[in-house]
Backbone bond lengths (Angstrom), bond angles and torsions (degrees), N, CA, C in turn:
res aa  C-N    CA-C-N  psi(-1)  N-CA   C-N-CA  omega(-1)  CA-C   N-CA-C  phi
1 M - - - 1.471 - - 1.523 108.87 -
2 N 1.334 116.87 101.04 1.460 120.88 176.41 1.522 112.43 -85.30
3 L 1.331 116.35 -18.71 1.461 122.34 179.45 1.517 108.28 -136.12
4 L 1.322 116.31 128.11 1.466 120.70 173.56 1.522 107.03 -81.58
5 L 1.321 116.23 109.12 1.458 120.93 -174.06 1.522 109.71 -94.05
6 L 1.312 115.54 122.25 1.454 122.84 -179.03 1.524 109.76 -102.30
7 E 1.321 114.98 153.47 1.459 121.68 173.87 1.522 108.68 -113.57
8 P 1.330 117.44 156.21 1.474 119.34 -178.56 1.532 112.76 -53.88
9 T 1.329 117.95 -32.70 1.471 120.70 -179.25 1.530 112.33 -71.54
10 D 1.328 118.43 -11.90 1.467 120.78 177.73 1.522 112.19 -76.67
11 F 1.328 118.06 -17.03 1.451 121.04 -173.14 1.529 110.86 -82.00
12 I 1.344 114.83 128.87 1.466 121.03 177.58 1.528 110.47 -110.24
13 G 1.318 115.36 4.31 1.451 122.58 176.45 1.516 108.36 -166.84
14 P 1.350 117.77 175.14 1.474 119.83 -176.79 1.517 113.40 -55.46
15 N 1.341 118.57 -38.03 1.461 121.90 -177.25 1.526 111.50 -130.45
16 R 1.320 115.87 26.82 1.460 119.53 -175.62 1.524 109.49 -132.10
17 A 1.329 115.38 131.08 1.469 120.71 -177.35 1.525 109.84 -129.81
18 R 1.338 115.56 149.65 1.460 122.18 177.82 1.521 108.79 -125.73
19 I 1.337 116.97 132.81 1.462 120.62 179.18 1.524 109.76 -129.71
20 D 1.340 114.60 159.04 1.458 121.00 176.61 1.528 108.39 -146.63
21 G 1.314 117.65 -166.60 1.463 122.14 173.67 1.518 114.07 64.32
22 R 1.338 115.74 -138.47 1.462 121.97 -174.83 1.525 112.37 -57.90
23 R 1.325 117.20 -43.69 1.456 120.05 -176.91 1.525 111.23 -67.36
24 H 1.331 115.98 -41.33 1.472 120.20 176.74 1.521 110.49 -59.97
25 A 1.329 116.68 -45.24 1.459 120.69 -179.32 1.527 111.10 -63.85
26 H 1.315 116.44 -39.23 1.464 119.60 -179.19 1.533 110.69 -66.29
27 V 1.309 116.72 -45.28 1.462 120.02 179.96 1.532 110.71 -60.72
28 C 1.329 116.61 -41.49 1.466 120.28 -176.27 1.519 112.59 -77.87
29 N 1.329 117.50 -42.37 1.457 121.29 -170.64 1.523 113.63 -92.77
30 I 1.341 117.52 -32.18 1.463 120.88 -178.77 1.522 111.06 -97.47
31 H 1.336 116.15 -53.63 1.469 118.66 177.45 1.537 111.61 -73.68
32 R 1.345 115.93 -23.62 1.469 121.30 -176.73 1.531 111.21 53.50
33 A 1.325 114.69 41.93 1.470 120.60 -179.01 1.526 109.91 -82.80
34 G 1.313 114.86 153.74 1.455 121.19 179.27 1.507 111.65 -135.00
35 L 1.329 115.57 -174.96 1.458 120.58 -179.51 1.524 110.71 -55.58
36 G 1.321 114.99 133.55 1.453 120.90 178.44 1.513 114.50 90.49
37 D 1.340 117.47 -16.03 1.455 119.82 -179.86 1.521 111.22 -72.34
38 Q 1.323 115.84 152.86 1.459 121.49 178.60 1.525 110.35 -109.50
39 L 1.314 115.02 144.61 1.458 122.75 179.99 1.516 109.63 -127.75
40 K 1.331 115.86 152.37 1.457 120.38 171.52 1.527 108.19 -77.02
41 V 1.329 116.41 125.54 1.462 121.00 -176.27 1.525 110.00 -130.49
42 G 1.310 115.25 161.15 1.455 122.70 174.33 1.508 109.12 -153.04
43 V 1.305 116.45 156.37 1.463 122.14 176.99 1.513 108.42 -105.73
44 L 1.318 116.31 132.40 1.453 121.05 -178.99 1.525 110.35 -52.48
45 E 1.326 115.78 125.03 1.462 124.43 -177.18 1.526 112.88 64.93
46 G 1.333 116.17 20.71 1.460 119.35 -179.53 1.516 112.35 -137.42
47 N 1.319 116.18 -156.56 1.459 122.80 -175.31 1.528 112.43 -79.83
48 M 1.321 114.34 172.28 1.451 123.07 177.34 1.525 108.87 -120.18
49 G 1.333 116.00 168.43 1.452 120.08 178.64 1.516 110.70 173.54
50 R 1.350 115.92 -140.05 1.463 121.48 -177.72 1.523 109.25 -125.29
51 G 1.337 113.71 150.90 1.457 120.26 174.53 1.518 109.97 -132.10
52 Q 1.326 117.76 128.12 1.461 122.28 179.02 1.517 109.55 -101.36
53 I 1.321 116.36 130.41 1.464 120.91 -179.67 1.522 108.79 -73.22
54 I 1.328 115.93 119.31 1.465 120.37 -178.49 1.527 112.32 -114.50
55 R 1.335 116.21 -8.96 1.465 119.43 176.73 1.526 107.42 -155.45
56 L 1.345 116.50 138.51 1.459 119.54 -175.32 1.530 109.45 -151.46
57 D 1.342 115.54 128.69 1.457 120.75 170.55 1.528 108.48 -139.65
58 Q 1.303 118.01 -167.90 1.458 120.93 -173.62 1.523 113.13 -73.03
59 Q 1.316 119.21 -17.86 1.456 121.72 -178.55 1.528 114.14 -112.20
60 H 1.322 117.54 -29.87 1.459 120.40 -172.94 1.526 110.62 -135.87
61 L 1.331 113.95 159.23 1.462 119.57 164.65 1.521 107.70 -139.25
62 E 1.322 115.17 148.64 1.463 121.17 179.08 1.516 109.05 -118.39
63 L 1.326 114.99 145.16 1.456 122.68 -175.37 1.522 110.38 -126.88
64 E 1.325 115.63 140.82 1.455 121.52 166.02 1.520 105.87 -93.67
65 V 1.328 116.40 119.32 1.461 121.13 -165.72 1.517 111.01 -112.24
66 S 1.335 115.10 137.59 1.464 122.31 171.18 1.523 107.86 -124.79
67 L 1.318 116.80 119.11 1.465 122.29 -174.82 1.530 108.69 -118.22
68 D 1.331 115.76 96.32 1.459 119.73 -174.09 1.524 113.42 -128.32
69 Q 1.335 116.78 12.17 1.461 120.02 -178.27 1.531 110.58 -123.60
70 P 1.328 117.61 131.77 1.459 118.80 174.86 1.530 110.17 -71.71
71 P 1.319 117.99 150.69 1.466 120.11 176.73 1.515 110.63 -72.68
72 P 1.338 117.62 161.37 1.466 118.99 174.80 1.523 109.95 -62.05
73 P 1.334 117.72 143.43 1.469 119.30 -178.17 1.523 111.28 -67.25
74 Q 1.312 115.70 148.91 1.460 120.07 173.63 1.520 110.13 -72.89
75 L 1.320 116.34 158.04 1.455 120.81 173.69 1.523 109.32 -69.74
76 P 1.334 118.01 143.26 1.471 120.24 176.12 1.531 109.99 -77.41
77 L 1.324 115.37 61.06 1.462 121.01 -169.23 1.516 111.70 -130.73
78 T 1.325 115.58 128.34 1.457 122.75 166.02 1.523 106.88 -105.99
79 L 1.313 115.87 120.40 1.463 121.32 -177.50 1.521 109.31 -102.38
80 L 1.344 116.24 118.88 1.461 122.09 172.35 1.520 107.24 -95.80
81 L 1.300 116.29 114.82 1.460 120.17 -173.65 1.518 110.55 -124.92
82 A 1.345 116.18 120.27 1.451 119.25 173.09 1.525 108.33 -59.82
83 L 1.324 116.17 131.96 1.465 120.74 -172.84 1.528 110.81 -54.02
84 P 1.334 117.78 118.02 1.468 120.22 -178.63 1.527 111.62 -82.21
85 R 1.317 114.70 176.74 1.460 119.78 175.32 1.522 109.96 -57.49
86 P 1.338 117.42 141.61 1.472 119.85 -175.90 1.515 114.35 -53.74
87 K 1.340 118.02 -37.75 1.460 118.13 -176.53 1.526 112.16 -67.90
88 M 1.340 117.85 -14.57 1.454 121.41 177.09 1.522 112.60 -90.33
89 L 1.320 116.79 -16.17 1.461 120.10 -170.35 1.523 113.02 -61.25
90 R 1.307 116.56 -43.23 1.460 118.65 -176.25 1.525 111.15 -61.38
91 R 1.333 116.50 -44.60 1.467 119.23 179.24 1.527 111.22 -64.99
92 I 1.332 116.40 -37.28 1.469 119.58 -178.67 1.528 111.07 -68.40
93 F 1.330 117.37 -43.22 1.463 119.57 176.86 1.530 110.44 -59.37
94 Q 1.326 116.74 -44.94 1.457 119.75 178.91 1.522 111.15 -61.92
95 S 1.338 116.97 -44.54 1.464 120.71 -178.64 1.521 111.65 -62.11
96 C 1.323 117.21 -42.59 1.466 120.30 -179.69 1.523 111.30 -62.07
97 A 1.324 116.75 -41.22 1.462 119.48 178.22 1.522 110.76 -68.06
98 T 1.334 117.30 -41.72 1.462 121.24 -179.77 1.523 111.70 -63.35
99 L 1.337 116.64 -41.64 1.459 121.20 -177.71 1.524 112.84 -75.44
100 G 1.331 117.32 -20.26 1.461 120.20 -179.89 1.504 114.39 92.78
101 V 1.324 117.75 24.66 1.474 120.67 175.34 1.524 108.64 -62.16
102 A 1.322 116.63 128.04 1.463 120.14 -176.14 1.522 112.05 -76.47
103 E 1.329 117.15 -37.70 1.459 120.65 -175.99 1.527 109.45 -145.23
104 L 1.321 115.78 134.54 1.460 122.48 177.40 1.519 108.33 -123.65
105 I 1.330 115.59 121.46 1.466 121.13 177.11 1.519 107.75 -114.07
106 L 1.312 116.83 115.47 1.459 122.01 177.31 1.521 108.71 -87.56
107 I 1.327 116.12 123.13 1.454 120.80 -173.87 1.529 110.50 -120.93
108 N 1.305 114.67 165.44 1.457 120.84 176.65 1.526 110.00 -86.58
109 S 1.322 115.31 161.48 1.453 122.23 177.19 1.522 107.01 -156.33
110 Y 1.316 116.25 159.92 1.474 120.63 -179.10 1.525 111.36 -56.49
111 R 1.335 117.47 -36.34 1.459 120.87 -176.78 1.533 113.37 -89.71
112 V 1.321 117.78 6.59 1.459 121.38 175.22 1.530 108.93 -88.13
113 E 1.316 117.31 121.37 1.464 120.86 177.74 1.531 109.96 -65.74
114 K 1.344 115.61 136.27 1.467 119.66 -179.79 1.520 112.12 -57.74
115 S 1.324 116.21 -33.23 1.467 119.86 -177.36 1.527 112.38 -65.27
116 Y 1.352 117.17 -22.18 1.465 119.46 -179.28 1.530 111.54 -59.56
117 W 1.342 116.67 -33.54 1.456 120.24 -177.35 1.527 112.56 -69.82
118 Q 1.326 117.95 -12.20 1.455 121.31 -179.43 1.528 112.92 -94.01
119 T 1.326 117.71 -0.44 1.451 119.40 -176.04 1.527 112.13 -64.11
120 P 1.326 117.90 140.21 1.474 119.98 176.54 1.521 112.77 -66.73
121 F 1.342 117.70 -14.83 1.467 120.03 179.31 1.527 111.83 -68.67
122 L 1.349 118.32 -10.73 1.460 120.99 177.10 1.529 112.23 -92.50
123 A 1.320 117.10 0.74 1.467 119.61 175.26 1.529 108.86 -64.92
124 E 1.316 115.69 145.18 1.468 120.51 -173.73 1.521 112.07 -56.25
125 D 1.336 117.25 -42.77 1.458 119.15 -178.05 1.526 112.15 -69.04
126 K 1.348 117.03 -33.48 1.457 120.31 178.44 1.538 111.12 -69.96
127 I 1.336 116.04 -39.96 1.465 119.46 176.51 1.521 110.36 -61.92
128 R 1.313 116.23 -46.63 1.464 120.62 -177.35 1.534 111.17 -61.91
129 E 1.322 116.37 -39.21 1.462 120.72 179.28 1.521 111.24 -58.31
130 Q 1.335 116.90 -44.19 1.461 120.04 -179.05 1.527 111.74 -72.64
131 L 1.324 117.64 -36.06 1.461 119.96 176.87 1.523 111.34 -62.80
132 I 1.326 116.77 -39.68 1.459 121.21 178.30 1.529 110.43 -61.18
133 L 1.337 116.20 -44.66 1.462 119.90 178.40 1.535 110.73 -60.81
134 G 1.319 116.36 -38.84 1.457 119.98 177.87 1.513 112.94 -66.28
135 L 1.326 117.41 -38.91 1.458 120.64 177.56 1.520 111.22 -66.54
136 E 1.320 117.07 -39.72 1.463 120.05 178.14 1.534 110.79 -61.69
137 Q 1.325 115.56 -39.61 1.457 119.70 179.05 1.524 111.20 -67.20
138 G 1.328 116.76 -45.58 1.461 121.95 -174.75 1.508 114.68 -84.55
139 M 1.341 118.18 -2.17 1.463 123.35 -179.21 1.525 110.42 55.66
140 A 1.330 114.34 62.16 1.458 121.63 177.88 1.525 107.82 -145.50
141 T 1.322 116.72 170.60 1.461 119.97 -174.49 1.528 114.41 -127.18
142 Q 1.350 117.75 -8.20 1.464 119.91 -172.95 1.528 110.33 -94.00
143 L 1.326 116.24 120.78 1.457 120.99 177.77 1.528 110.76 -73.26
144 P 1.325 117.65 134.00 1.472 118.58 170.29 1.531 110.07 -63.88
145 Q 1.310 116.12 149.06 1.465 120.98 173.45 1.525 108.05 -83.42
146 I 1.334 116.52 129.10 1.462 121.74 -177.08 1.523 109.66 -114.10
147 T 1.341 116.51 130.57 1.467 122.53 178.73 1.521 108.66 -133.30
148 L 1.330 116.75 143.76 1.465 122.64 176.81 1.526 109.05 -112.43
149 R 1.329 115.93 131.69 1.463 121.77 176.80 1.535 108.38 -132.03
150 K 1.329 116.18 108.86 1.460 121.48 -169.99 1.520 113.96 -89.57
151 R 1.321 118.42 -4.64 1.471 120.27 -178.76 1.527 108.25 -125.63
152 F 1.319 116.24 116.16 1.462 121.77 -173.14 1.527 112.21 -65.98
153 K 1.314 117.67 -56.52 1.462 121.51 -171.92 1.530 112.29 -61.71
154 P 1.336 120.20 -49.91 1.474 118.61 177.68 1.517 113.23 -60.33
155 F 1.318 117.15 -36.87 1.461 119.61 179.27 1.522 110.94 -64.64
156 V 1.343 116.34 -47.91 1.459 120.27 -177.93 1.525 111.18 -64.70
157 E 1.308 117.61 -40.56 1.461 120.71 -175.92 1.523 112.86 -79.77
158 D 1.330 117.53 -37.93 1.464 120.15 -170.50 1.528 114.13 -98.67
159 E 1.313 118.11 -30.32 1.459 120.45 -173.98 1.528 113.65 -112.00
160 L 1.311 116.56 -34.60 1.458 119.60 -171.43 1.530 114.29 -65.11
161 P 1.342 120.42 -38.69 1.474 118.28 179.57 1.527 113.21 -56.12
162 A 1.316 117.19 -42.27 1.469 119.71 178.65 1.520 111.07 -70.58
163 L 1.323 116.99 -34.02 1.456 121.06 -178.19 1.524 112.10 -66.23
164 I 1.339 117.29 -35.17 1.467 119.58 -176.93 1.524 112.77 -93.53
165 D 1.320 117.77 -2.08 1.460 120.68 -178.64 1.534 110.30 -57.62
166 G 1.326 116.60 122.86 1.451 121.82 179.58 1.515 114.44 79.59
167 K 1.331 117.52 7.17 1.459 121.62 -177.82 1.532 109.76 -122.39
168 R 1.294 115.35 161.76 1.459 120.94 174.10 1.524 107.99 -84.99
169 A 1.324 117.14 126.04 1.462 121.96 -176.02 1.527 109.56 -109.77
170 L 1.341 116.50 120.03 1.456 122.31 -175.73 1.518 109.55 -130.75
171 V 1.321 116.24 145.93 1.458 121.08 174.38 1.522 108.11 -128.15
172 A 1.328 115.73 128.24 1.462 120.77 178.16 1.524 108.65 -73.79
173 H 1.337 115.71 121.34 1.463 120.83 -175.68 1.530 107.32 -155.17
174 P 1.333 118.13 118.50 1.465 119.30 -171.00 1.528 115.29 -78.61
175 Y 1.325 117.93 0.66 1.462 119.51 -175.00 1.528 110.18 -119.65
176 H 1.348 116.76 130.76 1.466 122.59 176.46 1.526 110.74 53.56
177 A 1.323 115.60 47.88 1.465 120.76 -176.62 1.515 111.13 -123.46
178 Q 1.331 114.91 160.29 1.455 121.71 175.82 1.530 109.67 -82.58
179 P 1.348 117.90 155.28 1.468 119.41 173.75 1.527 110.82 -60.96
180 C 1.297 115.46 145.27 1.466 120.62 179.54 1.524 110.31 -61.54
181 P 1.319 118.39 129.79 1.474 119.94 175.74 1.521 110.81 -66.93
182 R 1.321 115.80 160.43 1.458 121.47 -178.30 1.524 111.01 -121.97
183 N 1.322 114.16 146.34 1.465 122.15 171.22 1.528 112.17 52.51
184 I 1.316 115.91 47.78 1.464 118.89 178.70 1.525 108.99 -73.81
185 E 1.302 115.83 155.90 1.460 120.58 -177.85 1.523 113.03 -112.78
186 Q 1.322 117.15 -25.06 1.452 118.49 -177.15 1.525 111.35 -83.42
187 P 1.341 118.00 158.64 1.464 120.61 176.31 1.532 110.69 -57.46
188 C 1.315 114.97 148.29 1.465 120.61 -172.28 1.521 110.24 -135.26
189 V 1.327 115.32 143.40 1.464 122.72 168.32 1.522 106.35 -113.61
190 L 1.322 116.50 119.88 1.461 121.98 -176.36 1.523 109.38 -117.94
191 A 1.324 116.64 125.38 1.462 121.99 178.30 1.520 109.75 -104.68
192 I 1.333 115.83 131.60 1.462 122.24 176.99 1.520 108.08 -127.45
193 G 1.322 116.17 128.39 1.448 120.86 -175.97 1.519 113.64 -81.76
194 P 1.318 116.71 -175.12 1.464 121.61 178.46 1.523 110.56 -79.52
195 E 1.338 116.54 179.94 1.465 119.64 171.34 1.532 107.74 -57.30
196 G 1.320 117.66 127.03 1.462 121.57 -174.30 1.504 113.21 96.78
197 G 1.343 117.69 -13.34 1.454 121.84 175.42 1.519 114.66 84.38
198 F 1.319 115.58 169.30 1.463 121.13 172.50 1.528 108.93 -67.30
199 I 1.316 116.16 147.53 1.464 119.73 174.74 1.531 108.76 -77.40
200 P 1.359 118.70 163.01 1.474 120.97 -177.05 1.527 113.25 -54.13
201 Y 1.327 118.54 -40.31 1.470 120.61 179.41 1.525 110.58 -57.88
202 E 1.329 117.00 -43.70 1.459 120.97 -177.78 1.525 111.26 -68.42
203 I 1.323 116.70 -38.68 1.466 120.22 175.98 1.526 110.00 -62.64
204 E 1.323 117.29 -41.76 1.467 120.90 178.72 1.523 111.24 -63.27
205 K 1.331 117.43 -42.12 1.469 120.38 179.51 1.531 110.45 -63.51
206 L 1.316 116.70 -41.85 1.467 120.11 178.41 1.525 110.85 -66.52
207 A 1.333 116.45 -40.36 1.471 120.02 178.29 1.518 110.85 -63.74
208 D 1.320 117.14 -41.25 1.469 120.90 178.32 1.524 111.59 -62.41
209 T 1.326 116.85 -28.74 1.460 121.26 179.97 1.519 111.79 -79.94
210 G 1.338 116.48 -20.94 1.453 119.54 177.93 1.509 115.49 126.88
211 F 1.341 117.68 12.01 1.452 121.53 -178.94 1.523 111.43 -85.85
212 T 1.316 116.01 143.66 1.453 123.52 174.01 1.513 108.89 -106.21
213 A 1.341 116.90 131.81 1.460 121.10 178.99 1.520 110.36 -78.24
214 I 1.346 116.37 134.38 1.457 121.64 179.34 1.523 109.30 -131.28
215 E 1.348 114.76 159.36 1.467 119.86 176.52 1.527 108.55 -139.49
216 I 1.336 115.42 161.68 1.467 120.20 -177.73 1.528 111.13 -124.32
217 G 1.316 116.86 24.56 1.455 119.46 176.47 1.513 112.35 129.68
218 Q 1.312 116.00 179.98 1.450 121.48 -174.67 1.527 113.41 -78.62
219 R 1.303 117.75 -21.68 1.463 119.93 -177.89 1.527 110.68 -78.65
220 I 1.305 115.88 139.35 1.467 122.15 177.79 1.526 107.89 -93.49
221 L 1.314 117.09 121.01 1.457 122.45 -175.43 1.521 111.68 -99.68
222 R 1.319 115.37 152.77 1.454 119.26 168.83 1.527 108.62 -67.16
223 V 1.330 115.67 158.85 1.459 120.35 -174.95 1.524 111.18 -56.55
224 E 1.324 117.34 -47.75 1.465 119.68 -176.46 1.529 111.53 -63.04
225 S 1.340 117.16 -35.10 1.463 120.35 177.10 1.520 111.20 -72.43
226 A 1.342 116.28 -37.72 1.461 120.44 -179.66 1.527 111.25 -63.14
227 I 1.318 117.71 -38.06 1.467 120.58 179.54 1.526 110.11 -59.41
228 T 1.330 116.24 -49.38 1.463 120.29 -179.16 1.516 111.86 -64.64
229 A 1.338 116.58 -44.50 1.465 120.04 -178.22 1.522 111.78 -63.67
230 L 1.316 116.89 -42.93 1.472 120.59 -178.16 1.529 111.22 -69.13
231 C 1.332 117.10 -42.01 1.467 119.25 177.52 1.523 110.87 -61.42
232 A 1.336 116.69 -39.80 1.463 120.20 179.77 1.517 111.61 -64.32
233 K 1.324 117.35 -41.58 1.466 120.13 -179.96 1.533 111.30 -71.26
234 L 1.314 116.85 -43.49 1.464 120.11 -174.65 1.517 111.95 -69.02
235 F 1.343 116.66 -38.50 1.465 118.48 -170.37 1.526 112.85 -122.82
């Protein structure tokens, strides 16, 4: 936990917050903080700053909070991600929040197993839990927007044209693709397929919508690695 992330319900006064549970345990057992110590804090969807511990017991701690710093800006990125294997989801949600992805849309693909959509890791509270952990790691406060789209063709035909309007549309594809652009400034929609990649039909549908295929080298990366590598190159 590089940032103690507070929620509006934690505040018991204009500049005073009380926390318990996981965050309390982390501050006491990992940071080994005590009365009078200062911590880096932020408010979910709000500013960041410092919090001084003014009260501490075995269940709760209270902080006097000063929030005078804006959070780092999110990337101007909408990530279209074919739903990965459930055991990868938690790491991917955390990574997206840490990297500053503004919007993540999980989509279907031919190589996505139908059973993946039934995983409990897609429950709203489970997603939020992992996003919070990612924000704490990345020292940011803005939650990515998460959307699920279970039907590929209707999504691409009916929603995607409006979504990419005015944005650069790219699809990661290791075959017959252009090198990944670097340090782009305009908003971007980036599509990443499942393990094994999008099938040719799906690549054609994305190309017809306006996507350009890009690659980042000869090595084939796992989805979670590809997200980090592509974000680093693009932004």
